[in-house]
N, C-alpha and C positions, 0 to 999 in steps of 0.2 A: 504494501501499502506505498502508494508514495501520493505528497501533500502538497501542490505545484506552485501555489499563493507561494514570492518571497516574503509575503509578511506572516505567513497561518505555515510555516513549515518547522521541519526539528531541524535545529542550530547551536551550534555553540560556539560561544565568544570567548576570550581570554579579559581577564579584567588582571590592571596593574595603571600604577601609578603614570598621572597624567600631569600638563603643564601649569602653573596657578592660572594659564590662559583659556585650558580647557577642562580644567574641574568642574564645571558645566554639565561637563556630556555626562557625570556619574552624581552630582551633589541636587543640581536643580530635577525638581518635583516632576515627574514624568510618567504615564501609562501607555500598558499597549494591548491593543485587541486580547491575545489571549495572552498564559501564562509564564512564568519566570521563576527557573530556581538556577539562587548565588551561589553554589558551591565556593565561600574564600577558605584556603589549604594555610594562609601564612599573614601575619601585622593585625593588626587591630585598628578597630576605629565605630563608627556611626551609618546606624543604616536606622533611614526614620522610612514605613508602610503604612499608609492609611492614616498617616499624625500621628502615630506613635514610636518614638525614636527608643535601641534602644542597643547599647554594647556589641558586638559580633567579636570573632577573635579565630584563632584556626578552626580546620573543622566547623563551620556555619553550615549549616543548609538553610535557607530561607528562602520561602516560598512565596511569592505576589502573583497570587490570583490575575486574571485576566480587569482591563476597563479598574486595578488600582490607583495610586498615585504613594510612587516610588524617591528615593533618590539616598543616595551613600556618599558617605568620607571613602576614598582612596590615596592611603597615604602612602609612601614611601619606598614601604616596607610591605606592602600588602599585595595577594596577589593570588587570581583563581577563576572561576568561570561561571562563567550565566548563559545558563540552558532555555532557546525557548522550548515552550509546548505547546506542540499545535491541535489544534479547537475539537481535531476532531479522537483524539484523545483524551480528551478535557474531564471526563467523568471519572480516569480514577487516579484526580488527584480532589483534592479538597478545594473547597467554597471558601475560606477564609485564609486567611494569611498564619505560617505557621515557620515558627525560628524552633528550629534545634540546634542544641550542641555537644557533635559527637564527644560524651569522655571517654566512652569507652571503645580499647585503641583496636579490636577485631573486630566490630564497627566503622574506625578510623579508614584503617585498607583496607573492608570491602570497598567503603563509597570510593577513597582513592582509584583503584581496581576496575570499576564498571564507570567513570566518566574516562580513565584511557584507556577501554577499551571501544567506551563511543565514539569517544573523536579519534581515534583510528578506522573504526569500520568509516567514520559523517568522511572520511579526509580519501578512504580510498577508492579507485576503481575498481571493483574485482565485480562482478555480479553476481545481486538483488546486495548491495550495501547499507541501499536506502533502506529495506524492508528489514534487515539483522538492525540497522540501529532502532527503528521503529520498536523493534522485540523488545534489546535491550531496552529501550527507553521503560517497557511496558515492568519487567523485570529492577527495574533503578525508583517506579510506579511503588510498588511490594512493599522497598525498604525503607522508604517512605513510609509507609501506611506501615507499618511495622514498628519503626522505631519509635512513630506516634503513642501509635500504645503503650511501649514497649516503655518508654522514657517520656513523660506524656513533659512538653513545657509549660508547668503549671504559675514558673513568676511573669512567667512573657502573659500568659490562657487571662489570668488574673490581671493583674493594669491593663492588659485589653474588654476586662468587663465592667470596668471602673464608666463609670456615669459619668465622667469626665471625657474618656477617650470614647465613650458611645457614641458618643456629641461631634467629639471631633472626626472621627470616621467617616458619621453625617456630613459632615461639614466637606470634606473631603471629596466623600460620593457626586455633593452636587456640584462643587467647584469643575470639578474632571467632566459633569454631564455641560457646564453651563460655561464653564471658563471665557468662553469667546461669546457670549452673547451680552459682554457689557456691564453686564450686572457689580456691585459692589456688595462688598462686606452686610452692612448695611439690609437688601434683596437676601442672600442668604439667611442673613442672620431670622428672618422675620418669617422664611421657608422653613428654617428649625421652628421657630418657637421662643427664642430667648433673645434675649439685650445682645447690640457688636460687644456692647461691652463681656458681658459673659461671654459670648464666642472668643474669644478675643484671650482671655480669662484660661479662662479651658485649652489653649490652642499652645498656651506658655507653657503649662505646668506636663505636658503632652510628649511638644517635640520642641520648648523652646525657640516656637515664631510663633508672632504676629500670627490671624487670621491673613489681613491685609498680604504678612509677607509670602503667604502657604499664595493665595490664588495672583501673585505679582509673579512667585517664580514659576509657579504653572501657565503661567501666559508668558514671561518671559523665554522660559526652552522650547515652546512651537511657535517664536518667531524666531527663534533660533536657528531652530530644524528646518522654518524654513525659507531664510534667508539661504542658508548653505548647503540646501542640499534642493533648490526649485531657484529656478527662474521668475517663480510673480512675483510679477509689479511693488516696491514696496507700496503703492496706495491699496491693494485691492489686499494686499497682509494686515494693512488697520484692518482697514472697515473687515478681512474677516475675523478677526480677530476682537468687535465691539470697542477700534477708538472711535471716537466722532470724527478727526481726518486724518492726515496721516502728518502733519508739523506735527499732533497731539504725540502720536506714535513715539513721532522719534526725536523729541525730547524727553518719553519717557524709556525712552530705550537706551540714548547716549548717558540720561541718571543714571541705567544699574552698570548701565555695564564701559560709559565710558570711550563709547564709539557707535558711529550715524550707525545706524539700521544698512546704511549704505558702502560706508566702510568697512562692515565687518561680514558683508557678503565678499567683499573681493580679496581679503586677510580666508577667508573662511572656505570658503565655493571650493564644493568637492565635483 
């Protein structure tokens, strides 16, 4: 079984430190239409998933469901892998984010071996390599399920169940859905039945960012991606992201990045 779409296929990419100018590619809030599994093998840092920030270290697995906002720090000593999971096998994976800290040496060796084997098949030119990789992904999903059953991530789950975390998770869901609508924090807070002040207080408690910072971060990531990977006119990008004018978009973008949209595109276009 092959998944033809580039946006909906099994893929494995490496995670390693980026220079200061490119940190937005990992740290800024973003999401994907398909799930991701992050496997940190070295180093430590912080990762934010659905508005909840946690520390990570070696032998940590972080599962991110589809359309869930996340971002993570990548320090100079950090290394790992990101696995893109096709929607065709989404039912094999959880519905909620999961952060596993593998402390058992046998489990650490097992997951390392599974990722190595998966990478070999994905890079292979032998017949049936795509099918073999998907079967290996199935075995990996079983490993992940067993780890949850045998070593439940109690601390992370407890933090995620607090009223503050639930509110912020709901907020990030709304932001992901409507970040390009032009809505502000006040409108999102009203949809959630709370005041903007309370929403911001909860955001600061769960991830150390204000509600406005989360919203701006998501918009800015999308703007950078479009400028970097498309030839869409700046005016169109501004309209698509809910800005009242291209001039306002340019001022906002330059205030956050130190560059105009055109200058950013010229430097980073792929």
